[in-house]
TIMI-2910 file (N, C-alpha, C, CB; in pm, 1 decimal, decimal comma, always signed):
<rs>
+----------+----------+----------+----------+----------+----------+----------+----------+----------+----------+----------+----------+------+
!      n_x !      n_y !      n_z !     ca_x !     ca_y !     ca_z !      c_x !      c_y !      c_z !     cb_x !     cb_y !     cb_z ! resn !
+----------+----------+----------+----------+----------+----------+----------+----------+----------+----------+----------+----------+------+
!  +1962,8 !   +643,3 !  -1814,9 !  +1835,5 !   +710,7 !  -1799,7 !  +1723,2 !   +609,9 !  -1770,5 !  +1803,5 !   +791,8 !  -1925,5 !  Met !
!  +1730,5 !   +492,3 !  -1827,8 !  +1626,5 !   +391,9 !  -1807,2 !  +1625,9 !   +342,3 !  -1663,4 !  +1646,0 !   +274,6 !  -1903,1 !  Ala !
!  +1744,1 !   +333,2 !  -1600,0 !  +1750,5 !   +289,9 !  -1460,6 !  +1680,8 !   +389,4 !  -1369,0 !  +1895,8 !   +271,7 !  -1417,2 !  Asp !
!  +1695,6 !   +517,3 !  -1396,6 !  +1631,3 !   +619,5 !  -1315,3 !  +1479,4 !   +608,7 !  -1326,7 !  +1678,5 !   +759,5 !  -1357,5 !  Lys !
!  +1427,9 !   +588,8 !  -1447,5 !  +1283,3 !   +573,5 !  -1466,3 !  +1231,6 !   +450,6 !  -1392,9 !  +1249,2 !   +563,7 !  -1615,6 !  Asp !
!  +1305,9 !   +341,8 !  -1397,9 !  +1264,6 !   +218,1 !  -1332,7 !  +1260,7 !   +237,1 !  -1180,8 !  +1360,0 !   +102,4 !  -1370,4 !  Arg !
!  +1357,5 !   +307,3 !  -1125,6 !  +1359,1 !   +332,5 !   -981,2 !  +1244,5 !   +422,9 !   -939,1 !  +1491,8 !   +394,6 !   -939,6 !  Arg !
!  +1210,6 !   +520,8 !  -1021,1 !  +1100,4 !   +611,0 !   -987,5 !   +966,8 !   +538,0 !   -989,3 !  +1096,8 !   +729,0 !  -1084,6 !  Glu !
!   +948,9 !   +444,7 !  -1080,9 !   +822,8 !   +370,2 !  -1090,1 !   +812,1 !   +264,2 !   -982,1 !   +809,4 !   +305,2 !  -1226,9 !  Arg !
!   +923,1 !   +220,0 !   -926,6 !   +922,0 !   +110,2 !   -830,2 !   +844,8 !   +145,0 !   -703,7 !  +1063,5 !    +71,6 !   -794,3 !  Ala !
!   +843,8 !   +271,1 !   -661,7 !   +777,6 !   +309,0 !   -537,8 !   +629,5 !   +338,7 !   -552,4 !   +844,7 !   +427,0 !   -480,8 !  Gly !
!   +578,9 !   +342,5 !   -671,4 !   +437,8 !   +376,6 !   -692,0 !   +346,9 !   +261,1 !   -655,1 !   +413,3 !   +417,2 !   -836,8 !  Arg !
!   +233,8 !   +294,5 !   -595,6 !   +133,5 !   +192,6 !   -564,1 !   +166,1 !   +108,7 !   -442,8 !   +115,6 !   +103,3 !   -680,2 !  Gly !
!   +265,2 !   +148,0 !   -365,5 !   +305,3 !    +67,5 !   -251,7 !   +241,9 !   +115,2 !   -122,1 !   +454,8 !    +68,3 !   -238,6 !  Ala !
!   +150,9 !   +212,7 !   -126,0 !    +96,1 !   +269,4 !     -3,8 !    -30,8 !   +203,1 !    +45,9 !    +70,0 !   +411,8 !    -24,3 !  Gly !
!    -88,6 !   +110,8 !    -28,4 !   -214,2 !    +49,6 !    +11,4 !   -203,9 !    -34,0 !   +136,8 !   -265,8 !    -34,1 !    -98,8 !  Gly !
!    -94,3 !   -105,8 !   +151,7 !    -77,0 !   -189,3 !   +269,9 !    -63,2 !   -108,0 !   +395,9 !    +42,5 !   -277,4 !   +254,1 !  Gly !
!     +6,2 !     +1,9 !   +386,9 !    +23,9 !    +83,5 !   +506,4 !   -107,5 !   +151,0 !   +546,9 !   +132,8 !   +189,2 !   +483,0 !  Ser !
!   -190,6 !   +184,0 !   +450,2 !   -321,5 !   +242,9 !   +482,4 !   -409,8 !   +139,2 !   +551,8 !   -391,3 !   +296,0 !   +353,8 !  Ala !
!   -409,1 !    +16,8 !   +502,6 !   -488,5 !    -88,9 !   +565,8 !   -436,9 !   -117,9 !   +705,9 !   -485,9 !   -217,1 !   +480,7 !  Ala !
!   -305,0 !   -118,3 !   +723,1 !   -247,6 !   -140,9 !   +855,6 !   -285,9 !    -27,1 !   +950,1 !    -93,9 !   -154,2 !   +846,7 !  Tyr !
!   -282,9 !    +95,8 !   +901,3 !   -317,7 !   +210,6 !   +983,8 !   -462,0 !   +206,2 !  +1029,8 !   -292,3 !   +338,2 !   +908,4 !  Gly !
!   -552,5 !   +171,8 !   +938,3 !   -693,6 !   +160,6 !   +977,1 !   -714,4 !    +45,8 !  +1075,0 !   -782,0 !   +140,5 !   +853,1 !  Leu !
!   -645,2 !    -63,0 !  +1052,9 !   -653,6 !   -175,3 !  +1145,9 !   -597,6 !   -139,6 !  +1281,7 !   -580,3 !   -295,5 !  +1090,3 !  Gly !
!   -490,5 !    -62,2 !  +1282,9 !   -431,1 !    -18,1 !  +1409,1 !   -529,6 !    +67,3 !  +1488,0 !   -301,7 !    +60,4 !  +1383,3 !  Leu !
!   -594,8 !   +159,5 !  +1421,2 !   -692,9 !   +244,4 !  +1488,5 !   -809,4 !   +160,8 !  +1542,1 !   -745,0 !   +353,0 !  +1392,3 !  Ile !
!   -858,8 !    +69,2 !  +1460,3 !   -967,4 !    -17,3 !  +1505,2 !   -928,5 !   -103,6 !  +1623,1 !  -1013,1 !   -104,7 !  +1392,7 !  Gly !
!   -805,9 !   -158,0 !  +1618,4 !   -758,4 !   -241,1 !  +1729,4 !   -740,2 !   -157,7 !  +1855,6 !   -626,2 !   -310,3 !  +1692,3 !  Ala !
!   -688,4 !    -35,5 !  +1840,7 !   -673,7 !    +52,2 !  +1957,4 !   -809,2 !    +78,5 !  +2023,5 !   -608,1 !   +185,6 !  +1916,4 !  Leu !
!   -907,9 !   +111,6 !  +1942,6 !  -1041,6 !   +138,8 !  +1996,7 !  -1096,1 !    +14,6 !  +2066,5 !  -1138,5 !   +184,2 !  +1884,3 !  Val !
!  -1083,4 !   -100,6 !  +2003,1 !  -1136,7 !   -224,2 !  +2061,4 !  -1067,9 !   -257,5 !  +2193,2 !  -1120,7 !   -340,6 !  +1963,4 !  Tyr !
!   -935,4 !   -262,4 !  +2193,6 !   -863,1 !   -303,8 !  +2313,3 !   -878,7 !   -203,4 !  +2427,5 !   -715,9 !   -322,6 !  +2280,9 !  Tyr !
!   -883,6 !    -75,3 !  +2395,9 !   -899,4 !    +23,8 !  +2502,3 !  -1040,9 !    +17,8 !  +2560,2 !   -869,1 !   +165,9 !  +2449,1 !  Ile !
!  -1140,8 !     -8,2 !  +2477,3 !  -1277,2 !    -22,8 !  +2529,2 !  -1289,8 !   -144,3 !  +2619,7 !  -1377,0 !    -33,5 !  +2414,3 !  Gln !
!  -1214,1 !   -249,7 !  +2590,8 !  -1221,7 !   -372,0 !  +2670,1 !  -1144,2 !   -361,6 !  +2801,0 !  -1169,8 !   -488,7 !  +2589,4 !  Gln !
!  -1053,0 !   -265,1 !  +2810,0 !   -968,8 !   -251,7 !  +2929,5 !  -1050,2 !   -196,6 !  +3045,4 !   -847,7 !   -160,3 !  +2901,3 !  Ala !
!  -1022,9 !   -250,3 !  +3165,4 !  -1094,0 !   -202,8 !  +3283,7 !  -1000,3 !   -132,0 !  +3381,2 !  -1163,2 !   -319,0 !  +3353,5 !  Asp !
!   -885,9 !    -88,7 !  +3333,7 !   -791,5 !    -16,4 !  +3418,2 !   -677,6 !    +39,0 !  +3333,9 !   -736,8 !   -107,8 !  +3529,3 !  Gly !
!   -582,6 !   +102,8 !  +3401,7 !   -471,5 !   +165,1 !  +3330,6 !   -380,2 !    +62,8 !  +3264,1 !   -391,2 !   +250,6 !  +3425,6 !  Phe !
!   -333,0 !    -36,0 !  +3341,4 !   -237,7 !   -131,6 !  +3285,3 !   -299,5 !   -221,9 !  +3178,6 !   -180,0 !   -216,6 !  +3395,7 !  Trp !
!   -423,3 !   -265,5 !  +3193,6 !   -484,5 !   -336,8 !  +3081,0 !   -496,5 !   -248,0 !  +2955,8 !   -623,1 !   -388,5 !  +3121,3 !  Pro !
!   -514,7 !   -117,0 !  +2976,0 !   -517,1 !    -24,6 !  +2863,0 !   -381,5 !    -15,4 !  +2794,6 !   -561,0 !   +113,3 !  +2908,9 !  Gly !
!   -275,2 !    -12,7 !  +2874,5 !   -139,0 !    -10,8 !  +2818,5 !   -113,4 !   -139,9 !  +2741,3 !    -32,5 !     +7,1 !  +2931,1 !  Val !
!   -154,1 !   -252,1 !  +2798,6 !   -139,7 !   -380,0 !  +2728,8 !   -220,5 !   -380,0 !  +2599,0 !   -184,5 !   -496,4 !  +2819,6 !  Leu !
!   -337,0 !   -317,6 !  +2599,7 !   -418,9 !   -307,2 !  +2479,2 !   -349,8 !   -228,3 !  +2369,6 !   -551,4 !   -243,2 !  +2511,8 !  Gly !
!   -280,7 !   -120,3 !  +2407,9 !   -206,1 !    -42,1 !  +2308,5 !    -95,0 !   -127,6 !  +2247,6 !   -146,6 !    +86,4 !  +2372,5 !  Val !
!    -25,8 !   -203,3 !  +2331,3 !    +80,8 !   -290,4 !  +2279,2 !    +24,7 !   -398,4 !  +2187,4 !   +157,8 !   -355,6 !  +2394,7 !  Leu !
!    -89,7 !   -455,6 !  +2225,0 !   -153,7 !   -556,1 !  +2139,5 !   -197,2 !   -495,8 !  +2006,8 !   -274,4 !   -618,0 !  +2210,7 !  Lys !
!   -244,7 !   -372,4 !  +2010,6 !   -289,5 !   -306,3 !  +1888,0 !   -173,9 !   -285,9 !  +1791,1 !   -354,7 !   -172,0 !  +1920,6 !  Ala !
!    -53,6 !   -267,9 !  +1842,7 !    +62,4 !   -248,5 !  +1755,4 !   +100,3 !   -375,6 !  +1680,1 !   +181,0 !   -200,3 !  +1836,7 !  Leu !
!    +70,5 !   -491,0 !  +1737,9 !   +109,9 !   -617,6 !  +1675,6 !    -10,7 !   -701,7 !  +1634,1 !   +197,4 !   -697,2 !  +1770,8 !  Val !
!   -125,9 !   -638,6 !  +1608,8 !   -246,7 !   -713,5 !  +1574,7 !   -230,8 !   -802,2 !  +1451,2 !   -360,2 !   -618,0 !  +1552,6 !  Trp !
!   -150,3 !   -766,3 !  +1349,7 !   -138,2 !   -859,0 !  +1236,3 !    -77,3 !   -993,2 !  +1275,8 !    -54,3 !   -795,9 !  +1127,1 !  Pro !
!    +12,5 !   -992,3 !  +1372,4 !    +71,2 !  -1118,4 !  +1417,8 !    -35,3 !  -1207,8 !  +1479,9 !   +184,1 !  -1092,2 !  +1518,9 !  Ala !
!   -125,0 !  -1150,3 !  +1559,7 !   -235,4 !  -1228,2 !  +1616,4 !   -324,7 !  -1284,0 !  +1505,8 !   -318,5 !  -1141,5 !  +1713,1 !  Phe !
!   -355,0 !  -1200,2 !  +1407,6 !   -443,8 !  -1242,6 !  +1299,1 !   -383,8 !  -1359,2 !  +1220,8 !   -472,4 !  -1125,2 !  +1204,6 !  Ala !
!   -256,9 !  -1349,9 !  +1186,6 !   -191,5 !  -1456,7 !  +1110,5 !   -182,7 !  -1583,3 !  +1193,9 !    -51,0 !  -1413,3 !  +1064,9 !  Val !
!   -151,4 !  -1570,4 !  +1322,4 !   -142,2 !  -1686,3 !  +1410,5 !   -273,3 !  -1763,4 !  +1415,6 !   -102,3 !  -1642,9 !  +1550,5 !  Tyr !
!   -382,3 !  -1690,4 !  +1442,1 !   -511,6 !  -1758,6 !  +1452,8 !   -562,0 !  -1808,9 !  +1318,0 !   -614,5 !  -1665,3 !  +1513,9 !  Tyr !
!   -528,2 !  -1740,4 !  +1210,1 !   -565,1 !  -1789,5 !  +1077,6 !   -495,4 !  -1920,6 !  +1047,1 !   -531,1 !  -1686,1 !   +970,7 !  Leu !
!   -366,5 !  -1927,3 !  +1075,3 !   -292,2 !  -2051,6 !  +1052,9 !   -342,3 !  -2163,2 !  +1145,7 !   -141,3 !  -2028,3 !  +1074,5 !  Leu !
!   -383,9 !  -2127,8 !  +1263,6 !   -438,2 !  -2226,0 !  +1356,9 !   -568,0 !  -2284,7 !  +1303,6 !   -461,3 !  -2162,7 !  +1494,3 !  Lys !
!   -651,6 !  -2200,2 !  +1244,6 !   -780,6 !  -2244,8 !  +1191,1 !   -761,9 !  -2336,6 !  +1070,3 !   -866,7 !  -2124,1 !  +1152,2 !  Val !
!   -668,7 !  -2301,6 !   +982,1 !   -650,1 !  -2382,5 !   +861,5 !   -566,0 !  -2507,8 !   +888,2 !   -584,3 !  -2298,7 !   +752,5 !  Val !
!   -511,7 !  -2519,6 !  +1009,0 !   -439,4 !  -2640,4 !  +1046,1 !   -296,9 !  -2646,8 !   +996,6 !   -511,6 !  -2757,3 !   +996,4 !  Gly !
!   -237,7 !  -2533,0 !   +971,5 !    -98,6 !  -2533,4 !   +925,0 !     -2,0 !  -2543,9 !  +1040,1 !    -68,8 !  -2408,5 !   +844,7 !  Ala !
+----------+----------+----------+----------+----------+----------+----------+----------+----------+----------+----------+----------+------+
</rs>
């Protein structure tokens, strides 16, 4: 019975990261689509919006010199 309780509690509180990612995705979509001056740059903007955390981590590590 204790294992079942532990498994049920394990999933609680894990939704905050996905909410932040979702809001960031929407913001990135709006930004990249506004910057696009045609159809294909808009498509590229959608693809960039899907992987925006990778860009953020890359440039953060670049700034700190890692």
